[in-house]
C-alpha positions in Angstrom: 31.3 82.6 88.8 30.9 86.4 88.3 34.4 86.8 90.4 35.8 84.1 88.5 34.8 86.1 85.0 36.1 89.2 86.6 39.4 87.9 87.3 39.7 86.3 84.1 38.8 89.6 82.5 41.5 91.2 84.9 44.0 88.8 84.2 43.5 89.5 80.0 43.6 93.0 80.8 46.9 92.9 82.4 48.0 90.4 79.7 47.3 93.0 77.3 49.0 96.0 79.1 52.2 93.8 79.7 52.0 92.8 75.6 51.8 96.6 74.5 54.1 97.4 77.7 56.6 95.1 75.4 55.8 96.1 71.9 56.8 99.6 73.4 60.1 98.8 75.0 61.0 96.4 72.0 60.3 99.7 69.7 61.7 102.6 71.3 64.9 104.1 69.5 67.3 103.5 72.5 68.7 99.9 73.2 67.4 98.5 76.3 69.7 96.3 78.8 68.5 94.7 81.9 71.8 93.5 84.2 72.0 92.0 87.4 74.8 92.7 90.1 77.0 90.2 88.5 76.8 91.9 85.1 75.0 89.2 83.5 72.7 90.3 81.0 68.7 89.4 82.1 66.8 90.9 79.5 67.3 93.3 76.2 64.7 94.9 73.5 64.7 94.3 69.6 66.9 97.3 69.4 69.5 96.0 71.3 69.7 93.0 69.2 69.5 95.4 65.8 72.3 97.7 67.2 74.5 94.8 68.3 73.5 92.0 65.6 72.8 89.2 68.3 69.3 87.3 69.0 67.6 87.9 72.1 68.8 84.5 73.1 72.3 85.2 72.4 72.3 88.2 74.4 70.9 86.4 77.3 74.0 84.0 77.7 76.3 87.5 77.3 77.9 89.6 80.3 78.5 93.6 80.1 82.3 92.3 79.6 81.2 90.5 76.3 79.7 93.7 74.6 81.7 96.3 76.3 85.4 96.6 75.7 85.8 99.2 78.4 84.6 97.2 81.1 86.3 95.0 83.6 85.2 93.6 86.4 86.5 95.8 88.6 85.4 98.6 87.3 82.0 97.1 87.0 81.9 96.5 90.9 82.8 100.5 90.8 79.9 101.4 89.0 77.4 99.1 90.4 78.1 100.5 93.8 78.1 104.1 92.4 74.6 103.5 91.0 73.5 101.9 93.7 74.2 104.5 95.9 72.9 107.5 93.4 69.7 105.8 91.8 70.7 107.2 88.4 74.2 107.3 86.2 74.6 109.0 82.7 78.3 107.7 81.0 80.0 107.4 77.8 81.1 104.0 76.8 82.0 101.8 73.4 79.6 99.0 72.7 81.2 95.8 70.3 78.7 94.4 68.0 79.1 91.0 67.0 80.8 91.3 63.6 83.2 93.3 65.6 82.5 97.3 65.3 82.8 99.6 67.9 79.7 102.0 68.6 79.8 104.8 71.0 77.4 104.8 73.1 75.4 107.1 76.1 74.2 105.1 78.8 71.3 106.3 81.1 71.4 103.4 84.1 68.6 103.3 86.6 69.2 100.9 89.8 65.7 98.9 90.1 65.0 96.8 93.0 61.9 94.3 92.4 60.8 91.3 93.6 64.2 90.7 95.4 66.1 91.1 92.8 68.7 94.0 92.4 69.0 95.1 88.3 70.3 97.6 86.4 67.8 99.2 83.7 70.3 100.7 81.2 68.8 103.1 78.0 71.8 102.3 75.5 71.9 105.2 72.7 73.8 105.3 69.6 75.9 108.5 69.0 78.0 107.8 66.0 76.6 111.0 64.7 76.8 113.0 67.2 80.6 112.2 67.6 81.2 112.8 64.0 79.8 116.5 64.6 82.1 117.1 67.0 85.2 115.8 65.8 83.9 118.1 62.6 83.8 121.0 65.2 86.9 120.2 66.9 88.7 120.6 63.9 87.0 123.6 62.5 87.9 125.2 66.0 91.6 123.9 65.6 91.8 125.5 62.3 90.1 128.8 63.3 92.4 128.7 66.5 95.6 128.8 63.9 94.4 131.5 61.9 93.7 133.6 65.2 96.8 132.9 66.3 98.3 133.7 62.7 96.6 137.0 62.8 97.8 137.6 66.3 101.2 137.0 65.1 101.5 138.8 62.2 99.8 141.9 63.9 102.5 142.0 66.2 105.2 141.9 63.6 103.3 145.0 61.6 103.8 146.9 64.6 107.3 145.9 65.7 107.9 147.2 61.8 106.3 150.5 62.7 108.2 150.6 65.8 111.4 149.7 63.8 110.8 152.6 61.2 110.5 155.2 64.2 114.0 153.9 65.4 115.4 154.4 61.5 113.3 158.2 61.7 114.7 159.1 65.3 118.3 158.9 63.5 118.0 161.9 61.5 115.9 164.3 64.3 117.8 166.4 66.0 115.5 168.4 68.1 114.9 166.7 71.5 111.0 167.1 72.0 110.6 165.6 68.7 112.9 162.7 69.9 110.5 162.6 73.0 107.1 162.8 71.1 108.4 159.8 69.0 109.3 157.9 71.7 106.0 158.0 73.5 104.5 156.8 70.0 107.1 154.0 70.1 105.9 153.0 73.5 102.3 153.0 72.8 102.9 150.7 69.7 105.0 148.4 72.0 101.7 148.3 74.6 99.6 147.3 71.6 101.8 144.8 70.1 102.0 143.6 73.3 99.0 142.3 73.8 98.8 140.5 70.7 102.2 139.0 71.7 100.1 137.5 74.8 97.2 136.3 72.7 99.7 134.5 70.4 101.3 132.6 73.5 98.1 132.3 75.0 96.0 128.9 75.2 92.8 131.1 75.5 92.8 133.1 72.5 90.3 135.5 73.4 91.6 136.4 77.0 95.1 137.4 78.5 96.4 137.4 81.9 96.2 141.2 83.1 98.8 140.6 85.7 101.8 139.1 83.3 100.7 141.3 80.8 101.3 144.7 82.8 104.3 143.0 84.3 105.9 142.5 80.9 104.6 145.9 79.6 106.5 147.7 82.8 109.5 146.3 82.2 110.0 146.8 78.5 109.0 150.7 79.3 111.5 150.6 82.0 114.3 149.6 79.2 112.9 151.9 77.0 113.2 154.7 79.0 117.3 153.2 80.0 116.3 153.0 84.2 117.9 150.3 86.4 115.9 149.2 89.0 118.5 150.3 91.4 117.5 153.8 90.6 113.5 153.4 89.8 112.1 150.0 91.6 108.7 148.4 90.3 106.4 147.5 92.5 103.6 145.2 90.9 100.6 144.0 93.5 98.1 141.9 91.5 96.3 139.0 91.3 95.2 136.5 88.0 92.6 138.9 86.0 91.7 137.7 82.8 90.5 140.2 80.1 89.5 140.2 76.6 91.7 142.1 73.9 89.2 144.8 73.8 90.0 145.4 77.5 93.6 144.5 77.6 94.5 147.2 74.9 92.9 150.3 76.7 94.4 148.8 79.9 97.9 148.7 78.4 97.8 151.8 77.1 96.4 153.7 80.3 99.4 152.1 82.3 102.0 152.6 79.6 101.0 156.7 79.9 100.9 156.1 83.2 104.3 154.9 83.7 105.5 157.2 81.2 104.7 160.1 82.8 106.2 159.4 86.0 109.4 157.9 84.7 109.8 161.3 82.4 108.8 163.6 85.3 108.4 162.2 88.8 112.0 161.7 89.3 114.3 164.5 88.3 118.1 165.0 88.6 118.8 161.1 88.8 116.3 160.7 92.1 115.8 157.4 93.0 112.2 156.0 93.4 109.4 153.4 93.1 106.3 153.1 91.2 103.3 150.7 91.9 100.3 149.5 90.1 97.7 147.5 91.9 95.8 145.1 90.1 92.2 143.4 91.8 89.4 142.2 90.7 86.2 142.1 92.9 83.6 139.2 93.3 81.1 141.3 91.3 83.8 141.5 88.7 84.9 145.2 89.0 88.2 145.6 88.2 90.4 148.1 90.6 93.9 149.8 89.6 95.8 152.0 91.3 99.0 153.4 90.1 101.4 155.5 92.1 104.7 156.7 92.3 107.0 158.6 95.6 108.0 161.0 93.1 108.1 164.9 93.5 104.5 165.1 92.9 102.3 167.4 90.4 102.9 170.9 90.1 100.9 173.3 92.5 97.6 173.8 91.2 97.4 170.9 88.8 94.5 170.2 87.2 94.0 166.8 86.0 90.8 167.4 84.1 92.0 170.6 82.8 95.4 169.7 81.4 96.5 169.9 78.0 99.0 166.7 78.1 97.7 164.1 75.1 99.1 161.0 77.7 96.6 161.7 80.2 94.0 163.2 78.2 94.4 159.7 76.6 94.0 158.0 80.3 90.7 159.6 80.6 89.1 159.0 77.5 90.3 155.5 77.7 88.8 154.8 81.2 85.5 157.1 80.7 84.6 156.3 77.2 86.2 153.3 76.1 86.2 151.1 79.5 83.2 152.7 80.7 84.8 153.4 84.3 85.9 156.3 86.5 89.5 157.6 87.2 90.4 159.3 90.7 93.7 161.3 91.1 94.8 161.7 94.7 98.1 163.9 95.1 97.6 164.8 98.8 101.0 162.8 99.2 102.4 161.0 96.6 100.7 160.7 93.1 97.9 157.8 92.7 95.4 157.4 90.1 92.9 155.3 90.6 90.5 153.6 88.1 87.6 151.1 88.4 85.6 149.6 85.9 83.8 146.3 84.9 83.7 144.1 81.8 80.2 143.2 80.8 81.4 139.6 80.9 84.4 138.5 83.4 86.5 136.0 84.3 88.5 135.6 87.1 91.2 133.0 87.9 92.1 131.5 91.1 
């Protein structure tokens, strides 16, 4: 008799626990579905009924294909095999209510094997509000991208206007040295304008490809000095390196200064030669720039650190004070400048 009473107490306790569990499942915020391997709905909670507008009895007579317009029988088989192999899955899909409305949902599926049955216990969360917020954010981002692209475009155009004004001013200048100073200033403006042009054309408005930028800049400088590839060849050894505008601008000015200096002084009297530029980046993010030419070399006793040359002083200051890097000069055979620096947050494209 005591054993019978104990059994009754245990049964009552188990029944109460089952009712409590059922109450909890029915009142969770997410819809809960139990489905078998054939996509037949085996059980649901009250939230699922409220979300889709069906009674529990109606849902138990439906399959996944009735409530999910994106799921086909073939897709279900693939999803079931994947769930069985992984144990858990999370995906986004759509549910169709009884009155035909479409609700975006996030599904957290769980594979369960119990009592000889294989089931998918899926929690479905209505993500309508999340999708609306995402659409607003996407619209806001597109608007900002348009404004930023327009800003780059106008900045480039304004710099082009300044360059054109210099062209007009040069016409009235007779002193050759003054003309050279104007042209050097014009090349610096072009180097900065090209950054904005590249960013305007880029899909990524915050970064540009340093390799493409350096190639276009070098060709523009050769054209500016009216030098053909037959006389001065340009060799570029570079990988795809993505840099921000804060890095691209000083890099462009450095390359422009070094190349202008080489074009002016390294190949006198129509001498033929080669200018080389190497751009590489380590796994740690350090960017390595090597600029060299095979011209006549620097004057004997040339002091790189003490020179009064505006261009070379600009190169040193941009490297050490803006890029926070290092610069070395090797003039034993050819003239080579070696620059190294590291962006705080770098990106490398393979």
